[in-house]
C-alpha positions in Angstrom: -21.3 16.7 -0.1 -22.0 14.0 -2.6 -19.7 11.0 -2.5 -18.5 9.1 -5.6 -17.0 5.6 -5.6 -15.2 4.6 -8.7 -14.4 1.3 -10.4 -10.6 0.8 -10.3 -8.9 0.6 -13.7 -5.3 -0.3 -12.6 -4.2 -3.7 -13.9 -5.9 -6.5 -11.9 -7.0 -4.0 -9.2 -10.3 -5.6 -8.0 -10.6 -3.7 -4.7 -13.3 -1.0 -4.3 -13.2 2.0 -2.1 -16.4 1.2 -0.1 -18.4 -1.8 1.0 -22.2 -1.9 1.4 -21.6 -1.5 5.2 -19.8 1.7 4.6 -22.5 3.0 2.2 -25.2 2.1 4.8 -23.3 4.1 7.5 -23.0 7.1 5.2 -26.6 7.0 4.0 -27.9 6.8 7.6 -25.9 10.0 8.3 -27.7 11.8 5.5 -25.1 11.5 2.7 -25.7 10.5 -1.0 -23.3 7.9 -2.2 -22.9 7.3 -6.0 -21.3 4.0 -7.1 -20.0 3.3 -10.6 -21.8 0.3 -12.0 -19.8 -2.8 -11.5 -17.3 -1.2 -9.1 -17.7 -3.9 -6.5 -17.8 -7.0 -8.7 -14.1 -7.8 -8.3 -14.6 -7.9 -4.5 -17.7 -10.0 -4.7 -20.1 -7.2 -4.1 -23.0 -6.8 -6.5 -24.7 -3.6 -7.6 -27.9 -4.9 -6.0 -26.1 -5.0 -2.6 -25.3 -1.3 -2.9 -28.8 -0.4 -4.0 -30.2 -2.3 -1.1 -28.5 0.0 1.4 -29.4 3.2 -0.4 -26.6 3.9 -2.9 -27.2 5.4 -6.3 -25.7 3.7 -9.4 -24.0 5.7 -12.2 -23.2 4.3 -15.6 -19.8 6.0 -16.3 -16.7 7.0 -14.5 -17.2 10.5 -15.8 -20.5 10.7 -14.0 -18.8 9.6 -10.7 -15.8 12.0 -11.2 -18.3 14.9 -11.2 -18.9 14.4 -7.5 -17.0 16.6 -5.0 -15.7 13.8 -2.8 -14.1 10.9 -4.7 -13.3 7.6 -3.0 -10.8 5.3 -4.6 -8.3 2.6 -3.7 -5.3 3.3 -6.0 -3.9 6.5 -7.5 -5.6 8.1 -10.5 -4.0 6.8 -13.7 -3.1 9.1 -16.7 -6.4 8.5 -18.4 -8.2 9.8 -15.3 -6.2 13.0 -15.0 -8.6 15.0 -17.2 -11.3 14.4 -14.5 -9.2 16.1 -11.8 -10.5 19.6 -10.9 -10.5 22.3 -8.2 -13.1 22.1 -5.4 -12.7 18.4 -5.5 -11.3 16.0 -2.8 -9.8 12.7 -3.9 -9.3 10.3 -1.0 -7.1 7.3 -2.0 -3.6 5.8 -1.9 -1.4 8.2 -3.9 2.3 7.5 -3.1 3.1 10.8 -4.8 6.8 10.9 -4.0 7.3 8.2 -6.6 5.0 9.7 -9.2 5.8 13.2 -10.5 3.4 13.1 -13.4 0.4 12.6 -11.0 1.7 15.2 -8.6 1.9 17.7 -11.5 -1.6 16.8 -12.6 -3.0 17.4 -9.2 -1.2 20.7 -8.8 -2.4 21.9 -12.3 -6.0 20.9 -11.5 -5.8 22.4 -7.9 -7.3 19.2 -6.6 -7.2 18.3 -2.9 -5.4 15.0 -2.6 -5.7 13.2 0.7 -3.5 10.1 0.8 -4.4 7.2 2.9 -0.8 6.4 3.4 0.1 9.7 5.1 -2.9 10.0 7.5 -1.0 9.9 10.8 -2.2 9.6 14.4 0.3 9.5 17.2 3.0 8.1 14.9 0.7 5.4 13.5 -0.7 5.2 10.0 -4.3 3.9 10.6 -5.3 3.7 6.9 -2.0 2.1 5.7 -2.1 -0.5 8.4 -4.8 -2.8 7.1 -3.2 -3.0 3.6 0.3 -3.5 5.2 -1.1 -6.4 7.1 -2.5 -7.9 3.9 0.7 -7.2 1.9 2.9 -8.6 4.6 1.0 -11.9 4.8 0.7 -12.2 1.0 4.4 -11.5 0.5 5.3 -14.8 2.1 2.7 -16.7 0.1 4.2 -15.0 -3.1 7.7 -16.0 -2.0 6.7 -19.6 -1.3 5.0 -19.8 -4.7 7.8 -18.4 -6.8 10.3 -20.7 -5.0 8.7 -23.5 -7.0 11.0 -24.7 -9.7 8.5 -24.4 -12.6 8.0 -20.8 -11.7 11.7 -20.0 -11.9 12.6 -20.6 -8.3 15.1 -22.9 -6.6 12.6 -25.6 -5.8 12.6 -25.1 -2.0 9.7 -25.9 0.4 9.9 -23.2 3.1 9.0 -25.6 5.9 11.5 -28.3 4.8 10.7 -31.8 6.0 12.4 -34.0 8.7 16.0 -34.3 7.7 15.9 -31.4 5.2 16.7 -27.8 6.0 14.0 -25.2 6.2 14.0 -22.3 3.7 15.3 -19.0 5.0 13.1 -15.9 4.9 14.8 -12.6 5.4 12.5 -9.6 6.2 13.8 -6.0 6.3 11.7 -3.8 8.5 9.8 -4.5 11.7 6.7 -2.4 11.1 3.2 -3.7 10.5 4.0 -5.4 7.2 7.2 -6.9 8.6 5.5 -8.3 11.6 2.7 -9.7 9.4 5.3 -11.3 7.1 7.2 -12.8 10.0 4.0 -14.4 11.5 3.1 -15.9 8.2 6.6 -17.2 7.5 6.9 -18.7 10.9 3.5 -20.2 10.5 4.7 -21.9 7.3 7.6 -23.3 9.3 10.4 -21.3 7.7 13.6 -20.1 9.3 13.1 -16.4 9.7 15.5 -13.4 10.2 14.1 -9.9 10.6 16.3 -6.8 10.4 15.1 -3.6 12.2 16.8 -0.3 12.7 15.1 1.0 15.8 16.1 -0.4 19.3 12.6 -0.1 20.8 11.1 -2.0 17.9 13.6 -4.8 18.3 12.6 -5.2 21.9 8.9 -5.3 20.9 9.7 -7.9 18.3 11.5 -10.0 20.9 8.4 -9.8 23.1 6.1 -10.8 20.3 8.1 -13.7 18.9 10.6 -14.8 21.6 13.3 -17.1 20.2 11.3 -18.1 17.2 12.6 -15.1 15.3 16.2 -14.1 14.7 16.3 -10.3 15.1 19.3 -8.3 13.8 20.1 -4.6 13.7 19.5 -3.3 10.3 22.7 -2.0 8.9 24.6 -2.5 5.6 26.8 -5.2 6.9 24.0 -7.3 8.4 21.8 -6.8 5.3 24.7 -8.0 3.1 25.3 -11.1 5.3 21.7 -12.2 5.6 20.7 -11.5 2.1 23.5 -13.9 0.9 21.6 -16.8 2.6 18.0 -15.7 1.8 15.8 -18.0 -0.1 13.1 -15.3 0.1 13.9 -11.7 0.7 11.0 -9.4 1.7 11.6 -5.6 2.1 8.9 -3.8 4.0 10.7 -0.5 4.8 8.5 2.6 4.1 9.1 6.2 5.0 5.5 7.7 5.0 5.0 9.8 1.9 8.7 9.8 1.0 10.6 8.2 -1.8 12.2 4.9 -0.7 16.0 4.6 -0.5 18.0 1.5 -1.7 18.9 -0.7 1.2 19.8 -3.8 -0.8 22.5 -3.1 -3.3 23.0 -4.9 -6.6 26.2 -6.4 -5.3 24.1 -8.0 -2.5 21.6 -9.5 -4.9 24.4 -11.0 -7.0 25.4 -13.1 -4.0 21.9 -14.5 -3.4 21.3 -18.2 -4.1 20.2 -19.0 -7.6 16.4 -19.2 -7.8 15.8 -17.2 -4.6 13.0 -14.7 -4.6 12.7 -11.0 -3.8 9.5 -9.2 -2.9 9.6 -5.4 -2.4 6.4 -4.3 -0.6 7.6 -0.6 -0.7 7.7 -0.5 -4.5 4.8 2.0 -4.5 7.3 4.5 -3.0 10.1 3.6 -5.4 11.4 0.4 -3.8 14.3 -0.4 -1.6 16.0 -3.0 -3.8 18.6 -1.6 -6.3 18.0 -4.3 -8.9 14.2 -3.6 -9.1 14.1 -1.0 -11.9 10.5 -1.4 -12.9 7.1 -2.2 -11.4 5.3 -5.3 -12.6 1.6 -6.3 -12.7 -0.5 -9.3 -11.5 -0.7 -10.3 -15.2 3.1 -10.4 -15.5 4.4 -10.2 -11.9 8.1 -11.2 -12.0 11.3 -10.7 -13.9 14.6 -12.5 -13.3 17.9 -10.7 -12.8 21.2 -12.3 -11.6 19.3 -15.6 -11.5 17.0 -14.2 -8.8 13.2 -13.9 -9.2 12.1 -10.3 -8.6 8.4 -9.6 -7.7 7.5 -5.9 -7.8 3.8 -5.6 -8.0 2.6 -2.3 -6.5 -0.9 -3.5 -5.5 -0.1 -6.7 -3.7 -3.4 -6.6 -1.7 -5.4 -6.4 -5.0 -5.0 -10.1 -5.4 -7.2 -10.7 -2.4 -9.7 -8.0 -3.0 -12.6 -9.1 -0.8 -10.5 -9.3 2.3 -8.6 -6.1 1.4 -11.7 -4.1 0.5 -13.5 -4.9 3.8 -10.3 -4.3 5.8 -9.8 -0.9 4.2 -13.4 0.3 4.5 -13.3 -0.6 8.2 -10.6 2.0 8.6 -11.7 4.7 6.2 -15.5 5.1 6.7 -15.5 7.5 9.6 -12.9 9.8 7.9 -15.1 9.8 4.8 -18.2 10.7 6.8 -16.4 13.6 8.5 -15.2 14.9 5.1 -18.7 14.6 3.6 -20.4 16.3 6.6 -18.0 19.0 7.5 -15.7 19.6 4.5 -11.9 19.6 4.7 -11.6 22.3 7.4 -14.2 20.9 9.7 -13.0 17.3 9.3 -9.5 18.3 10.2 -10.7 20.1 13.3 -12.5 16.9 14.3 -9.8 14.4 13.2 -6.5 16.2 13.3 -4.7 13.2 11.8 -6.3 14.1 8.4 -4.1 17.1 8.2 -1.0 15.1 7.4 -3.0 13.2 4.8 -3.4 16.3 2.6 -0.6 16.1 0.0 -1.8 18.8 -2.4 -4.3 21.6 -1.9 -5.2 24.5 -4.2 -2.2 24.0 -6.4 0.3 23.7 -3.5 2.3 20.7 -2.3 1.4 20.4 1.4 3.3 17.3 2.3 7.0 18.0 2.9 8.4 14.7 1.7 6.6 15.0 -1.6 8.0 18.5 -2.1 11.5 17.3 -1.3 11.2 14.4 -3.8 10.8 16.8 -6.7 12.4 19.9 -5.3 9.0 21.7 -5.3 8.0 24.5 -2.9 6.5 23.2 0.3 3.5 25.0 1.7 2.2 24.0 5.2 -1.5 23.3 5.0 -2.3 25.5 8.0 -1.2 28.6 6.0 -3.7 27.9 3.3 -6.8 27.0 5.3 
């Protein structure tokens, strides 16, 4: 199966779906890899580096889309919908539960959509994890940046200085992104509170951080009380493949300090902050509502594409190789976690949370293979 790797066209999305190391691995296993010219430039990877490990270069996106296995980073955009077709596998981040237009396009084209974010192994999300780590770390950097007065913030240094209070970072969710955000915030010297719903995760957090981190049960009352004192609020809560629910109400945001900052990492799935009613871009990343800076960029890791590209390819390459070598059925037999990654197949929604989001019929993949 020929493998096509596209140049991303989303606003300021400089990641690419495969590194030269990944290409080299696939070529050594007998696969042909076709890279759109310039696809790796944003991640600091030249066309010559791809050629050196055996890739083929193609001039246009249309040429790449003609391949049967398409590797991307972000979801296809409307201008790419005409390239979708049957007997084609697209392997990328989709976040379909927050994108009905894309879901409909995939169903109409009968494209097989395998979502990085719903590949699941023993309760873990191995392809979401590296980007969650990047997003968690970057969210704190973003928060510290937009606290600067000239950027609309309150003018607070998170670490404080002797004799001056530290800034307060509140993190909702103790998963991979939440842990990464907590580590970064503590490393910057901030006062950090993390809210988590599950008891076993709270114990794990205590083992990881000890008394450095204040850990609270995530419930409406605790969210309301901690948000009131947050200089930076970071929401990391994500239900795999499902549309996010609002955990922070508009009434909570209205009580936040003037010039505080909100970053919603789960904006790809619809967001968990009620006052975030739009996505933003790296070109225009914030808006201000109730005197609070809101940052709702859906591709946070895209700002550090070299790190993000290599981290993602480290996780995806062996799945790509299995799909190219054995096709969908064989790859799922070898790597059963891929089954949950399949969101659409032959015009059917095969991921239950996506079907529920739009009240579409749900068809278990096993009944179609």
